[in-house]
C-alpha positions in Angstrom: 17.1 -23.5 61.3 20.8 -23.2 59.5 18.7 -22.8 56.4 16.3 -20.1 57.1 19.5 -17.8 57.7 21.3 -19.1 54.3 17.9 -17.7 52.7 18.6 -14.1 54.2 21.8 -14.0 52.2 20.6 -12.8 48.7 18.2 -10.2 50.5 21.6 -8.9 53.0 23.5 -8.4 50.2 21.3 -6.7 47.9 20.5 -4.3 50.8 24.6 -3.8 51.2 25.3 -3.1 47.3 22.1 -0.8 47.2 23.5 1.2 50.2 26.9 1.9 48.8 27.3 4.9 46.8 26.9 4.5 43.1 30.1 5.8 41.7 31.0 6.0 38.0 34.2 5.0 36.7 35.5 5.9 33.5 35.6 2.7 31.3 38.2 0.6 30.9 38.9 1.8 27.4 39.2 5.1 28.4 42.6 6.1 28.8 43.5 4.0 25.2 40.5 6.0 23.2 41.8 9.4 24.6 45.5 8.7 24.3 44.8 8.0 20.4 42.7 11.2 20.4 45.3 13.7 22.3 48.0 12.4 20.1 45.8 13.3 16.7 45.7 9.5 15.8 42.0 9.1 15.9 38.2 10.8 16.0 38.7 14.4 16.9 34.7 15.5 16.1 32.9 17.3 18.8 30.0 16.0 18.4 31.8 12.3 18.8 33.3 13.3 21.8 30.7 15.3 23.6 28.6 12.4 23.6 31.5 10.1 24.8 32.0 12.4 27.8 28.8 12.8 28.8 27.9 9.4 28.3 30.7 7.9 31.1 31.4 11.1 32.8 28.3 12.9 33.1 27.2 16.3 32.5 30.2 19.3 32.1 31.7 21.1 34.8 31.9 24.5 32.8 31.8 25.6 29.1 35.0 28.1 28.6 37.1 28.7 25.5 34.8 27.3 22.8 34.9 24.2 24.4 32.7 21.8 27.7 34.9 20.9 30.2 34.2 17.3 32.3 35.6 15.7 35.6 37.9 13.3 34.3 37.8 11.2 37.4 41.4 11.0 38.0 41.8 9.3 34.9 45.7 8.2 33.7 46.8 9.0 30.2 50.3 8.3 29.5 51.1 7.9 33.3 50.0 11.4 34.0 47.0 11.3 36.4 44.3 14.1 35.0 41.9 16.8 36.8 39.8 17.1 33.4 39.2 16.5 30.3 37.6 19.0 27.4 35.7 18.9 24.1 35.1 21.5 21.7 31.4 22.2 21.3 29.7 21.8 18.1 29.2 25.4 16.8 33.0 26.0 17.7 35.7 26.9 14.5 38.2 23.8 15.8 37.3 20.1 16.4 39.5 19.5 19.7 39.6 17.5 22.6 42.2 18.2 25.6 42.9 16.9 29.0 44.3 18.9 31.8 47.3 17.4 33.9 48.3 18.6 37.2 51.7 19.0 36.5 54.6 20.7 34.4 54.8 20.4 30.5 58.6 18.8 30.8 57.1 16.1 33.4 54.0 15.7 31.0 55.8 15.3 27.7 58.3 13.1 29.4 56.0 10.3 30.0 54.3 10.5 26.8 57.1 10.1 24.9 58.3 7.1 27.6 55.1 5.1 27.1 53.6 6.0 24.1 56.8 6.6 21.9 56.0 9.7 20.5 58.5 12.6 20.2 57.9 16.7 20.7 59.9 19.5 19.9 59.5 22.9 21.8 58.3 25.6 20.4 59.9 29.2 21.0 57.4 31.3 23.4 57.5 32.7 27.2 56.0 29.8 28.4 56.7 25.9 27.8 54.9 24.6 24.7 55.6 21.1 22.9 54.2 19.6 19.7 54.3 16.3 18.1 54.9 15.6 14.2 51.1 14.8 14.5 50.2 18.1 15.8 49.5 17.0 19.4 50.0 20.0 21.7 51.3 20.5 25.4 51.0 23.8 26.8 52.0 24.9 30.2 49.8 27.1 32.5 50.8 29.6 34.6 50.0 27.3 37.4 52.2 24.9 36.2 49.5 22.7 35.0 49.6 20.9 31.5 47.0 21.1 29.0 47.4 18.4 26.7 45.4 18.2 22.9 45.0 17.8 19.5 43.0 20.4 17.6 41.8 20.6 13.8 40.4 24.0 12.1 37.3 24.2 10.1 38.7 25.9 6.7 35.6 25.8 4.8 36.4 23.1 2.4 35.4 20.2 4.7 32.8 19.6 7.1 
């Protein structure tokens, strides 16, 4: 009698697993890959990041500013929780990858500098902006969120 109940365990487990909602999580390498790209130390091609985000994050939330924006699933990048990530569209004149972080630029800058040993310098202007020696940029938005991105422009002399 007892053996019959044990034989039902695999069936019960499969039913429980199927009843749970399937939630895609960002891969374990997501933070490391994004941090390298955002600090302008790795791949920033539009095609690469479009494919990567679509594979791991699904369809874009919107297209805005010559970029597709994706739900980042609250991925943490250099100690900064994110709302969204974006990648330039292939037909854009810029190759870019970035993240939207719900924190002021000064907080984001300190977290990046502490965790990744990268230094930013403040740029003059009407709102907080920072630039690293590698070309990584932090820009505070009017709602005190920060865009962290790396961008390269097509200059006509390279693909």
